[in-house]
Biotite code that builds the C-alpha atoms (Angstrom):
import biotite.structure as struc

atoms = struc.array([
    struc.Atom([-4.235, 58.137, -66.002], chain_id="A", res_id=1, res_name="MET", atom_name="CA", element="C"),
    struc.Atom([-6.851, 55.449, -65.263], chain_id="A", res_id=2, res_name="PHE", atom_name="CA", element="C"),
    struc.Atom([-9.554, 55.297, -67.912], chain_id="A", res_id=3, res_name="ASP", atom_name="CA", element="C"),
    struc.Atom([-12.156, 52.576, -67.477], chain_id="A", res_id=4, res_name="LEU", atom_name="CA", element="C"),
    struc.Atom([-14.763, 54.128, -69.740], chain_id="A", res_id=5, res_name="ALA", atom_name="CA", element="C"),
    struc.Atom([-16.943, 51.483, -71.371], chain_id="A", res_id=6, res_name="GLY", atom_name="CA", element="C"),
    struc.Atom([-16.050, 48.833, -68.791], chain_id="A", res_id=7, res_name="LYS", atom_name="CA", element="C"),
    struc.Atom([-18.525, 47.110, -66.496], chain_id="A", res_id=8, res_name="VAL", atom_name="CA", element="C"),
    struc.Atom([-17.327, 46.201, -63.009], chain_id="A", res_id=9, res_name="ALA", atom_name="CA", element="C"),
    struc.Atom([-18.875, 44.044, -60.293], chain_id="A", res_id=10, res_name="LEU", atom_name="CA", element="C"),
    struc.Atom([-17.768, 44.715, -56.719], chain_id="A", res_id=11, res_name="VAL", atom_name="CA", element="C"),
    struc.Atom([-19.034, 42.216, -54.174], chain_id="A", res_id=12, res_name="THR", atom_name="CA", element="C"),
    struc.Atom([-19.701, 43.314, -50.618], chain_id="A", res_id=13, res_name="GLY", atom_name="CA", element="C"),
    struc.Atom([-19.648, 46.905, -51.824], chain_id="A", res_id=14, res_name="SER", atom_name="CA", element="C"),
    struc.Atom([-22.335, 48.496, -49.676], chain_id="A", res_id=15, res_name="SER", atom_name="CA", element="C"),
    struc.Atom([-19.818, 49.603, -47.062], chain_id="A", res_id=16, res_name="ARG", atom_name="CA", element="C"),
    struc.Atom([-16.159, 49.713, -46.045], chain_id="A", res_id=17, res_name="GLY", atom_name="CA", element="C"),
    struc.Atom([-13.395, 48.971, -48.525], chain_id="A", res_id=18, res_name="ILE", atom_name="CA", element="C"),
    struc.Atom([-15.829, 47.529, -51.054], chain_id="A", res_id=19, res_name="GLY", atom_name="CA", element="C"),
    struc.Atom([-17.700, 50.832, -51.119], chain_id="A", res_id=20, res_name="ARG", atom_name="CA", element="C"),
    struc.Atom([-14.455, 52.780, -51.598], chain_id="A", res_id=21, res_name="ALA", atom_name="CA", element="C"),
    struc.Atom([-13.501, 50.488, -54.485], chain_id="A", res_id=22, res_name="VAL", atom_name="CA", element="C"),
    struc.Atom([-16.874, 50.861, -56.213], chain_id="A", res_id=23, res_name="ALA", atom_name="CA", element="C"),
    struc.Atom([-16.670, 54.662, -56.055], chain_id="A", res_id=24, res_name="LEU", atom_name="CA", element="C"),
    struc.Atom([-13.067, 54.667, -57.286], chain_id="A", res_id=25, res_name="LYS", atom_name="CA", element="C"),
    struc.Atom([-13.888, 52.506, -60.309], chain_id="A", res_id=26, res_name="LEU", atom_name="CA", element="C"),
    struc.Atom([-16.910, 54.659, -61.112], chain_id="A", res_id=27, res_name="ALA", atom_name="CA", element="C"),
    struc.Atom([-14.831, 57.828, -60.881], chain_id="A", res_id=28, res_name="ALA", atom_name="CA", element="C"),
    struc.Atom([-12.457, 56.279, -63.432], chain_id="A", res_id=29, res_name="ALA", atom_name="CA", element="C"),
    struc.Atom([-15.329, 55.779, -65.871], chain_id="A", res_id=30, res_name="GLY", atom_name="CA", element="C"),
    struc.Atom([-16.600, 52.244, -65.208], chain_id="A", res_id=31, res_name="ALA", atom_name="CA", element="C"),
    struc.Atom([-20.242, 51.300, -64.887], chain_id="A", res_id=32, res_name="ASP", atom_name="CA", element="C"),
    struc.Atom([-20.606, 49.495, -61.568], chain_id="A", res_id=33, res_name="VAL", atom_name="CA", element="C"),
    struc.Atom([-22.764, 46.707, -60.184], chain_id="A", res_id=34, res_name="VAL", atom_name="CA", element="C"),
    struc.Atom([-23.154, 46.963, -56.411], chain_id="A", res_id=35, res_name="VAL", atom_name="CA", element="C"),
    struc.Atom([-23.520, 43.632, -54.623], chain_id="A", res_id=36, res_name="ASN", atom_name="CA", element="C"),
    struc.Atom([-24.804, 43.372, -51.069], chain_id="A", res_id=37, res_name="PHE", atom_name="CA", element="C"),
    struc.Atom([-26.026, 40.635, -48.753], chain_id="A", res_id=38, res_name="ALA", atom_name="CA", element="C"),
    struc.Atom([-28.201, 42.534, -46.261], chain_id="A", res_id=39, res_name="ASN", atom_name="CA", element="C"),
    struc.Atom([-27.411, 46.268, -46.281], chain_id="A", res_id=40, res_name="SER", atom_name="CA", element="C"),
    struc.Atom([-29.932, 47.425, -48.880], chain_id="A", res_id=41, res_name="ARG", atom_name="CA", element="C"),
    struc.Atom([-30.147, 51.008, -47.591], chain_id="A", res_id=42, res_name="ASP", atom_name="CA", element="C"),
    struc.Atom([-26.368, 51.411, -47.746], chain_id="A", res_id=43, res_name="ALA", atom_name="CA", element="C"),
    struc.Atom([-26.341, 49.871, -51.238], chain_id="A", res_id=44, res_name="ALA", atom_name="CA", element="C"),
    struc.Atom([-29.078, 52.276, -52.393], chain_id="A", res_id=45, res_name="ASP", atom_name="CA", element="C"),
    struc.Atom([-27.064, 55.224, -51.111], chain_id="A", res_id=46, res_name="GLU", atom_name="CA", element="C"),
    struc.Atom([-23.930, 54.028, -52.887], chain_id="A", res_id=47, res_name="LEU", atom_name="CA", element="C"),
    struc.Atom([-25.851, 53.476, -56.129], chain_id="A", res_id=48, res_name="ALA", atom_name="CA", element="C"),
    struc.Atom([-27.098, 57.074, -55.993], chain_id="A", res_id=49, res_name="GLU", atom_name="CA", element="C"),
    struc.Atom([-23.524, 58.336, -55.609], chain_id="A", res_id=50, res_name="GLN", atom_name="CA", element="C"),
    struc.Atom([-22.379, 56.288, -58.591], chain_id="A", res_id=51, res_name="ILE", atom_name="CA", element="C"),
    struc.Atom([-25.287, 57.515, -60.695], chain_id="A", res_id=52, res_name="ALA", atom_name="CA", element="C"),
    struc.Atom([-24.389, 61.102, -59.756], chain_id="A", res_id=53, res_name="ASP", atom_name="CA", element="C"),
    struc.Atom([-21.000, 60.466, -61.388], chain_id="A", res_id=54, res_name="LEU", atom_name="CA", element="C"),
    struc.Atom([-22.831, 59.805, -64.652], chain_id="A", res_id=55, res_name="GLY", atom_name="CA", element="C"),
    struc.Atom([-22.317, 56.042, -64.636], chain_id="A", res_id=56, res_name="ARG", atom_name="CA", element="C"),
    struc.Atom([-24.754, 53.224, -65.157], chain_id="A", res_id=57, res_name="ARG", atom_name="CA", element="C"),
    struc.Atom([-25.269, 51.361, -61.915], chain_id="A", res_id=58, res_name="VAL", atom_name="CA", element="C"),
    struc.Atom([-27.007, 48.180, -60.821], chain_id="A", res_id=59, res_name="GLY", atom_name="CA", element="C"),
    struc.Atom([-27.728, 46.603, -57.452], chain_id="A", res_id=60, res_name="GLU", atom_name="CA", element="C"),
    struc.Atom([-27.881, 42.871, -56.764], chain_id="A", res_id=61, res_name="VAL", atom_name="CA", element="C"),
    struc.Atom([-28.583, 41.176, -53.458], chain_id="A", res_id=62, res_name="GLN", atom_name="CA", element="C"),
    struc.Atom([-26.674, 37.898, -53.425], chain_id="A", res_id=63, res_name="ALA", atom_name="CA", element="C"),
    struc.Atom([-24.756, 35.638, -51.076], chain_id="A", res_id=64, res_name="ASP", atom_name="CA", element="C"),
    struc.Atom([-21.423, 35.054, -52.823], chain_id="A", res_id=65, res_name="VAL", atom_name="CA", element="C"),
    struc.Atom([-20.892, 31.798, -50.922], chain_id="A", res_id=66, res_name="THR", atom_name="CA", element="C"),
    struc.Atom([-23.974, 30.304, -52.623], chain_id="A", res_id=67, res_name="GLU", atom_name="CA", element="C"),
    struc.Atom([-23.464, 28.957, -56.186], chain_id="A", res_id=68, res_name="PRO", atom_name="CA", element="C"),
    struc.Atom([-27.035, 29.672, -57.302], chain_id="A", res_id=69, res_name="ASP", atom_name="CA", element="C"),
    struc.Atom([-26.870, 33.259, -56.042], chain_id="A", res_id=70, res_name="ASP", atom_name="CA", element="C"),
    struc.Atom([-23.586, 33.894, -57.839], chain_id="A", res_id=71, res_name="VAL", atom_name="CA", element="C"),
    struc.Atom([-24.790, 32.365, -61.107], chain_id="A", res_id=72, res_name="GLN", atom_name="CA", element="C"),
    struc.Atom([-28.046, 34.336, -61.020], chain_id="A", res_id=73, res_name="SER", atom_name="CA", element="C"),
    struc.Atom([-26.175, 37.564, -60.270], chain_id="A", res_id=74, res_name="MET", atom_name="CA", element="C"),
    struc.Atom([-23.768, 37.139, -63.187], chain_id="A", res_id=75, res_name="ILE", atom_name="CA", element="C"),
    struc.Atom([-26.608, 36.227, -65.549], chain_id="A", res_id=76, res_name="GLU", atom_name="CA", element="C"),
    struc.Atom([-28.510, 39.350, -64.498], chain_id="A", res_id=77, res_name="TRP", atom_name="CA", element="C"),
    struc.Atom([-25.441, 41.500, -65.133], chain_id="A", res_id=78, res_name="ILE", atom_name="CA", element="C"),
    struc.Atom([-25.047, 40.009, -68.603], chain_id="A", res_id=79, res_name="GLY", atom_name="CA", element="C"),
    struc.Atom([-28.684, 40.632, -69.447], chain_id="A", res_id=80, res_name="GLN", atom_name="CA", element="C"),
    struc.Atom([-28.701, 44.165, -68.021], chain_id="A", res_id=81, res_name="SER", atom_name="CA", element="C"),
    struc.Atom([-25.298, 45.456, -69.105], chain_id="A", res_id=82, res_name="PHE", atom_name="CA", element="C"),
    struc.Atom([-24.341, 43.134, -71.956], chain_id="A", res_id=83, res_name="GLY", atom_name="CA", element="C"),
    struc.Atom([-20.814, 42.638, -70.691], chain_id="A", res_id=84, res_name="ARG", atom_name="CA", element="C"),
    struc.Atom([-18.615, 42.138, -67.628], chain_id="A", res_id=85, res_name="LEU", atom_name="CA", element="C"),
    struc.Atom([-14.977, 43.194, -67.690], chain_id="A", res_id=86, res_name="ASP", atom_name="CA", element="C"),
    struc.Atom([-13.910, 43.553, -64.050], chain_id="A", res_id=87, res_name="ILE", atom_name="CA", element="C"),
    struc.Atom([-14.836, 41.444, -61.026], chain_id="A", res_id=88, res_name="VAL", atom_name="CA", element="C"),
    struc.Atom([-13.682, 42.467, -57.552], chain_id="A", res_id=89, res_name="VAL", atom_name="CA", element="C"),
    struc.Atom([-14.203, 39.714, -54.990], chain_id="A", res_id=90, res_name="CYS", atom_name="CA", element="C"),
    struc.Atom([-14.353, 41.509, -51.653], chain_id="A", res_id=91, res_name="ASN", atom_name="CA", element="C"),
    struc.Atom([-14.455, 38.595, -49.230], chain_id="A", res_id=92, res_name="VAL", atom_name="CA", element="C"),
    struc.Atom([-15.803, 38.629, -45.666], chain_id="A", res_id=93, res_name="PRO", atom_name="CA", element="C"),
    struc.Atom([-13.513, 38.216, -42.710], chain_id="A", res_id=94, res_name="GLN", atom_name="CA", element="C"),
    struc.Atom([-13.143, 34.513, -41.831], chain_id="A", res_id=95, res_name="PRO", atom_name="CA", element="C"),
    struc.Atom([-13.503, 33.433, -38.199], chain_id="A", res_id=96, res_name="PRO", atom_name="CA", element="C"),
    struc.Atom([-10.533, 33.582, -35.839], chain_id="A", res_id=97, res_name="THR", atom_name="CA", element="C"),
    struc.Atom([-11.427, 30.295, -34.172], chain_id="A", res_id=98, res_name="THR", atom_name="CA", element="C"),
    struc.Atom([-8.377, 28.204, -33.160], chain_id="A", res_id=99, res_name="PRO", atom_name="CA", element="C"),
    struc.Atom([-8.090, 25.145, -35.381], chain_id="A", res_id=100, res_name="LEU", atom_name="CA", element="C"),
    struc.Atom([-8.298, 22.792, -32.400], chain_id="A", res_id=101, res_name="LEU", atom_name="CA", element="C"),
    struc.Atom([-11.666, 24.363, -31.518], chain_id="A", res_id=102, res_name="SER", atom_name="CA", element="C"),
    struc.Atom([-13.071, 24.431, -35.054], chain_id="A", res_id=103, res_name="ALA", atom_name="CA", element="C"),
    struc.Atom([-16.232, 22.503, -35.852], chain_id="A", res_id=104, res_name="ARG", atom_name="CA", element="C"),
    struc.Atom([-17.383, 21.512, -39.337], chain_id="A", res_id=105, res_name="PHE", atom_name="CA", element="C"),
    struc.Atom([-20.510, 20.053, -40.855], chain_id="A", res_id=106, res_name="ASP", atom_name="CA", element="C"),
    struc.Atom([-21.436, 18.819, -44.322], chain_id="A", res_id=107, res_name="THR", atom_name="CA", element="C"),
    struc.Atom([-22.640, 22.273, -45.366], chain_id="A", res_id=108, res_name="ARG", atom_name="CA", element="C"),
    struc.Atom([-19.511, 24.199, -44.489], chain_id="A", res_id=109, res_name="SER", atom_name="CA", element="C"),
    struc.Atom([-15.815, 23.932, -45.112], chain_id="A", res_id=110, res_name="SER", atom_name="CA", element="C"),
    struc.Atom([-12.593, 25.638, -44.268], chain_id="A", res_id=111, res_name="LEU", atom_name="CA", element="C"),
    struc.Atom([-12.725, 27.406, -47.637], chain_id="A", res_id=112, res_name="LEU", atom_name="CA", element="C"),
    struc.Atom([-16.272, 28.732, -47.452], chain_id="A", res_id=113, res_name="SER", atom_name="CA", element="C"),
    struc.Atom([-15.454, 32.304, -46.437], chain_id="A", res_id=114, res_name="HIS", atom_name="CA", element="C"),
    struc.Atom([-12.696, 33.190, -48.901], chain_id="A", res_id=115, res_name="THR", atom_name="CA", element="C"),
    struc.Atom([-11.843, 30.648, -51.583], chain_id="A", res_id=116, res_name="VAL", atom_name="CA", element="C"),
    struc.Atom([-15.428, 29.652, -52.347], chain_id="A", res_id=117, res_name="CYS", atom_name="CA", element="C"),
    struc.Atom([-16.640, 33.156, -53.388], chain_id="A", res_id=118, res_name="PRO", atom_name="CA", element="C"),
    struc.Atom([-13.543, 33.750, -55.505], chain_id="A", res_id=119, res_name="LEU", atom_name="CA", element="C"),
    struc.Atom([-13.849, 30.466, -57.371], chain_id="A", res_id=120, res_name="VAL", atom_name="CA", element="C"),
    struc.Atom([-17.613, 30.762, -57.852], chain_id="A", res_id=121, res_name="LEU", atom_name="CA", element="C"),
    struc.Atom([-17.218, 34.248, -59.306], chain_id="A", res_id=122, res_name="LEU", atom_name="CA", element="C"),
    struc.Atom([-14.406, 33.103, -61.601], chain_id="A", res_id=123, res_name="ALA", atom_name="CA", element="C"),
    struc.Atom([-16.499, 30.208, -62.904], chain_id="A", res_id=124, res_name="GLN", atom_name="CA", element="C"),
    struc.Atom([-19.625, 32.296, -63.494], chain_id="A", res_id=125, res_name="ALA", atom_name="CA", element="C"),
    struc.Atom([-17.800, 35.277, -65.005], chain_id="A", res_id=126, res_name="ALA", atom_name="CA", element="C"),
    struc.Atom([-15.530, 33.248, -67.310], chain_id="A", res_id=127, res_name="GLN", atom_name="CA", element="C"),
    struc.Atom([-17.929, 33.276, -70.327], chain_id="A", res_id=128, res_name="PRO", atom_name="CA", element="C"),
    struc.Atom([-18.315, 37.044, -70.035], chain_id="A", res_id=129, res_name="TRP", atom_name="CA", element="C"),
    struc.Atom([-14.582, 37.597, -69.749], chain_id="A", res_id=130, res_name="PHE", atom_name="CA", element="C"),
    struc.Atom([-14.238, 35.723, -73.040], chain_id="A", res_id=131, res_name="GLU", atom_name="CA", element="C"),
    struc.Atom([-16.713, 38.107, -74.713], chain_id="A", res_id=132, res_name="LYS", atom_name="CA", element="C"),
    struc.Atom([-15.239, 41.318, -73.320], chain_id="A", res_id=133, res_name="SER", atom_name="CA", element="C"),
    struc.Atom([-12.335, 43.341, -74.627], chain_id="A", res_id=134, res_name="ALA", atom_name="CA", element="C"),
    struc.Atom([-9.344, 41.460, -73.306], chain_id="A", res_id=135, res_name="ARG", atom_name="CA", element="C"),
    struc.Atom([-7.856, 41.140, -70.820], chain_id="A", res_id=136, res_name="PRO", atom_name="CA", element="C"),
    struc.Atom([-10.527, 40.587, -68.189], chain_id="A", res_id=137, res_name="GLY", atom_name="CA", element="C"),
    struc.Atom([-9.720, 41.443, -64.600], chain_id="A", res_id=138, res_name="LYS", atom_name="CA", element="C"),
    struc.Atom([-10.455, 39.281, -61.563], chain_id="A", res_id=139, res_name="LEU", atom_name="CA", element="C"),
    struc.Atom([-9.272, 40.922, -58.350], chain_id="A", res_id=140, res_name="ILE", atom_name="CA", element="C"),
    struc.Atom([-9.423, 39.320, -54.920], chain_id="A", res_id=141, res_name="ALA", atom_name="CA", element="C"),
    struc.Atom([-9.703, 41.839, -52.088], chain_id="A", res_id=142, res_name="LEU", atom_name="CA", element="C"),
    struc.Atom([-9.224, 40.962, -48.427], chain_id="A", res_id=143, res_name="ALA", atom_name="CA", element="C"),
    struc.Atom([-8.619, 42.747, -45.162], chain_id="A", res_id=144, res_name="CYS", atom_name="CA", element="C"),
    struc.Atom([-6.084, 40.908, -43.093], chain_id="A", res_id=145, res_name="ARG", atom_name="CA", element="C"),
    struc.Atom([-2.603, 41.358, -41.636], chain_id="A", res_id=146, res_name="ALA", atom_name="CA", element="C"),
    struc.Atom([-0.637, 38.188, -42.530], chain_id="A", res_id=147, res_name="PRO", atom_name="CA", element="C"),
    struc.Atom([1.766, 38.467, -39.585], chain_id="A", res_id=148, res_name="HIS", atom_name="CA", element="C"),
    struc.Atom([-1.154, 38.562, -37.117], chain_id="A", res_id=149, res_name="GLN", atom_name="CA", element="C"),
    struc.Atom([-3.160, 35.610, -38.436], chain_id="A", res_id=150, res_name="LEU", atom_name="CA", element="C"),
    struc.Atom([-4.020, 32.566, -36.357], chain_id="A", res_id=151, res_name="SER", atom_name="CA", element="C"),
    struc.Atom([-6.371, 29.594, -36.333], chain_id="A", res_id=152, res_name="GLY", atom_name="CA", element="C"),
    struc.Atom([-8.965, 29.327, -39.088], chain_id="A", res_id=153, res_name="LEU", atom_name="CA", element="C"),
    struc.Atom([-8.069, 32.820, -40.263], chain_id="A", res_id=154, res_name="HIS", atom_name="CA", element="C"),
    struc.Atom([-4.497, 31.778, -41.019], chain_id="A", res_id=155, res_name="ALA", atom_name="CA", element="C"),
    struc.Atom([-5.578, 28.568, -42.757], chain_id="A", res_id=156, res_name="ALA", atom_name="CA", element="C"),
    struc.Atom([-8.084, 30.389, -44.957], chain_id="A", res_id=157, res_name="GLU", atom_name="CA", element="C"),
    struc.Atom([-5.517, 33.043, -45.805], chain_id="A", res_id=158, res_name="HIS", atom_name="CA", element="C"),
    struc.Atom([-3.061, 30.452, -47.079], chain_id="A", res_id=159, res_name="GLY", atom_name="CA", element="C"),
    struc.Atom([-5.754, 28.764, -49.153], chain_id="A", res_id=160, res_name="ALA", atom_name="CA", element="C"),
    struc.Atom([-6.873, 32.148, -50.514], chain_id="A", res_id=161, res_name="TRP", atom_name="CA", element="C"),
    struc.Atom([-3.365, 32.982, -51.706], chain_id="A", res_id=162, res_name="GLN", atom_name="CA", element="C"),
    struc.Atom([-3.026, 29.594, -53.372], chain_id="A", res_id=163, res_name="GLN", atom_name="CA", element="C"),
    struc.Atom([-6.402, 30.032, -55.087], chain_id="A", res_id=164, res_name="ALA", atom_name="CA", element="C"),
    struc.Atom([-5.350, 33.404, -56.525], chain_id="A", res_id=165, res_name="VAL", atom_name="CA", element="C"),
    struc.Atom([-2.214, 31.839, -57.992], chain_id="A", res_id=166, res_name="GLY", atom_name="CA", element="C"),
    struc.Atom([-4.017, 28.791, -59.361], chain_id="A", res_id=167, res_name="GLN", atom_name="CA", element="C"),
    struc.Atom([-6.777, 30.845, -60.999], chain_id="A", res_id=168, res_name="LEU", atom_name="CA", element="C"),
    struc.Atom([-4.114, 33.092, -62.514], chain_id="A", res_id=169, res_name="ALA", atom_name="CA", element="C"),
    struc.Atom([-2.524, 30.061, -64.147], chain_id="A", res_id=170, res_name="ARG", atom_name="CA", element="C"),
    struc.Atom([-5.808, 28.548, -65.328], chain_id="A", res_id=171, res_name="GLU", atom_name="CA", element="C"),
    struc.Atom([-7.163, 31.810, -66.775], chain_id="A", res_id=172, res_name="LEU", atom_name="CA", element="C"),
    struc.Atom([-3.893, 33.105, -68.217], chain_id="A", res_id=173, res_name="HIS", atom_name="CA", element="C"),
    struc.Atom([-4.492, 31.434, -71.587], chain_id="A", res_id=174, res_name="GLY", atom_name="CA", element="C"),
    struc.Atom([-7.874, 33.157, -71.771], chain_id="A", res_id=175, res_name="GLN", atom_name="CA", element="C"),
    struc.Atom([-6.305, 36.575, -71.245], chain_id="A", res_id=176, res_name="GLN", atom_name="CA", element="C"),
    struc.Atom([-7.751, 37.124, -67.794], chain_id="A", res_id=177, res_name="VAL", atom_name="CA", element="C"),
    struc.Atom([-5.534, 38.736, -65.169], chain_id="A", res_id=178, res_name="ASN", atom_name="CA", element="C"),
    struc.Atom([-6.044, 37.421, -61.641], chain_id="A", res_id=179, res_name="VAL", atom_name="CA", element="C"),
    struc.Atom([-4.459, 39.445, -58.850], chain_id="A", res_id=180, res_name="ASN", atom_name="CA", element="C"),
    struc.Atom([-5.119, 40.330, -55.223], chain_id="A", res_id=181, res_name="ALA", atom_name="CA", element="C"),
    struc.Atom([-5.039, 43.245, -52.806], chain_id="A", res_id=182, res_name="VAL", atom_name="CA", element="C"),
    struc.Atom([-4.847, 42.814, -49.065], chain_id="A", res_id=183, res_name="GLN", atom_name="CA", element="C"),
    struc.Atom([-4.882, 45.454, -46.351], chain_id="A", res_id=184, res_name="THR", atom_name="CA", element="C"),
    struc.Atom([-3.737, 45.256, -42.771], chain_id="A", res_id=185, res_name="ALA", atom_name="CA", element="C"),
    struc.Atom([-7.015, 46.682, -41.417], chain_id="A", res_id=186, res_name="THR", atom_name="CA", element="C"),
    struc.Atom([-10.360, 48.045, -42.565], chain_id="A", res_id=187, res_name="ASP", atom_name="CA", element="C"),
    struc.Atom([-9.440, 51.468, -41.165], chain_id="A", res_id=188, res_name="ALA", atom_name="CA", element="C"),
    struc.Atom([-10.832, 54.407, -43.122], chain_id="A", res_id=189, res_name="VAL", atom_name="CA", element="C"),
    struc.Atom([-7.284, 55.641, -43.737], chain_id="A", res_id=190, res_name="ALA", atom_name="CA", element="C"),
    struc.Atom([-6.478, 52.466, -45.682], chain_id="A", res_id=191, res_name="LEU", atom_name="CA", element="C"),
    struc.Atom([-9.719, 52.185, -47.640], chain_id="A", res_id=192, res_name="GLN", atom_name="CA", element="C"),
    struc.Atom([-8.708, 54.789, -50.223], chain_id="A", res_id=193, res_name="SER", atom_name="CA", element="C"),
    struc.Atom([-5.225, 53.276, -50.602], chain_id="A", res_id=194, res_name="ALA", atom_name="CA", element="C"),
    struc.Atom([-6.709, 49.812, -51.104], chain_id="A", res_id=195, res_name="ALA", atom_name="CA", element="C"),
    struc.Atom([-9.148, 51.215, -53.660], chain_id="A", res_id=196, res_name="ALA", atom_name="CA", element="C"),
    struc.Atom([-6.241, 52.819, -55.522], chain_id="A", res_id=197, res_name="ASP", atom_name="CA", element="C"),
    struc.Atom([-4.485, 49.440, -55.651], chain_id="A", res_id=198, res_name="ALA", atom_name="CA", element="C"),
    struc.Atom([-7.618, 47.779, -57.037], chain_id="A", res_id=199, res_name="VAL", atom_name="CA", element="C"),
    struc.Atom([-7.991, 50.575, -59.590], chain_id="A", res_id=200, res_name="LEU", atom_name="CA", element="C"),
    struc.Atom([-4.440, 49.954, -60.785], chain_id="A", res_id=201, res_name="PHE", atom_name="CA", element="C"),
    struc.Atom([-5.086, 46.230, -61.167], chain_id="A", res_id=202, res_name="LEU", atom_name="CA", element="C"),
    struc.Atom([-8.346, 46.951, -63.019], chain_id="A", res_id=203, res_name="ALA", atom_name="CA", element="C"),
    struc.Atom([-6.631, 49.317, -65.460], chain_id="A", res_id=204, res_name="SER", atom_name="CA", element="C"),
    struc.Atom([-4.609, 48.601, -68.622], chain_id="A", res_id=205, res_name="PRO", atom_name="CA", element="C"),
    struc.Atom([-1.448, 49.512, -66.695], chain_id="A", res_id=206, res_name="LEU", atom_name="CA", element="C"),
    struc.Atom([-1.552, 46.059, -65.078], chain_id="A", res_id=207, res_name="SER", atom_name="CA", element="C"),
    struc.Atom([-2.193, 44.059, -68.251], chain_id="A", res_id=208, res_name="ASP", atom_name="CA", element="C"),
    struc.Atom([1.154, 42.260, -67.891], chain_id="A", res_id=209, res_name="GLN", atom_name="CA", element="C"),
    struc.Atom([0.626, 41.463, -64.205], chain_id="A", res_id=210, res_name="LEU", atom_name="CA", element="C"),
    struc.Atom([-1.070, 38.291, -62.964], chain_id="A", res_id=211, res_name="THR", atom_name="CA", element="C"),
    struc.Atom([-0.903, 36.035, -59.925], chain_id="A", res_id=212, res_name="GLY", atom_name="CA", element="C"),
    struc.Atom([0.353, 38.871, -57.704], chain_id="A", res_id=213, res_name="GLN", atom_name="CA", element="C"),
    struc.Atom([-0.753, 40.213, -54.320], chain_id="A", res_id=214, res_name="THR", atom_name="CA", element="C"),
    struc.Atom([-0.382, 43.902, -53.484], chain_id="A", res_id=215, res_name="LEU", atom_name="CA", element="C"),
    struc.Atom([-0.143, 44.594, -49.760], chain_id="A", res_id=216, res_name="GLU", atom_name="CA", element="C"),
    struc.Atom([-1.523, 47.900, -48.523], chain_id="A", res_id=217, res_name="VAL", atom_name="CA", element="C"),
    struc.Atom([-0.685, 49.177, -45.069], chain_id="A", res_id=218, res_name="GLY", atom_name="CA", element="C"),
    struc.Atom([1.823, 50.949, -42.927], chain_id="A", res_id=219, res_name="ARG", atom_name="CA", element="C"),
    struc.Atom([5.249, 49.302, -42.902], chain_id="A", res_id=220, res_name="LEU", atom_name="CA", element="C"),
    struc.Atom([6.849, 48.745, -39.516], chain_id="A", res_id=221, res_name="GLN", atom_name="CA", element="C"),
    struc.Atom([9.897, 50.879, -38.851], chain_id="A", res_id=222, res_name="ALA", atom_name="CA", element="C"),
    struc.Atom([13.191, 49.004, -38.979], chain_id="A", res_id=223, res_name="VAL", atom_name="CA", element="C"),
    struc.Atom([16.097, 50.138, -36.843], chain_id="A", res_id=224, res_name="SER", atom_name="CA", element="C"),
    struc.Atom([19.431, 50.129, -38.644], chain_id="A", res_id=225, res_name="VAL", atom_name="CA", element="C"),
    struc.Atom([22.522, 50.427, -36.486], chain_id="A", res_id=226, res_name="SER", atom_name="CA", element="C"),
])
């Protein structure tokens, strides 16, 4: 059903957890995959071997997706090595749960640094490659958070993240780039495969008419009906 043969996908933060599950799912569907990691080189090497065993081309890039120079260099390397970039999955780190009244900021950090910043930097750097690829391109924001349990900085970042997904969807719509999001309630192993399935759907042609949407993955709470 999902055929991504000939596509090149970048999955950030893919050395472990949900990012790893997503990278393997896209590779199983036929995509060549670039594994991005910040520190876990051994885990990234292991994942790359698994992807190669599936018969896919695979690359590894160490980069901090909150740093503009790192993101730009990573995208340029992908273009030089693979010649194209069709799918970008922005797997963002968990923001801090600090209460807002206890938060401290300096000139090198901002409220948006953990979630919005990586997504926007990736969109900016990947835009020229989306224009060259077979349309539409796919930009997918992936986050692990339960909206009803958010508080403090976490809640503020979540709201900004959702707004950024919608704004990028509007700005990139005319360039035939679909921007959507997947969020899970937890990083539990049981949800990793389900989240990866949701990302696979958004990366596939079946979602070509969908943009600016967020798919929520997780167990629904039972509702008593009397």
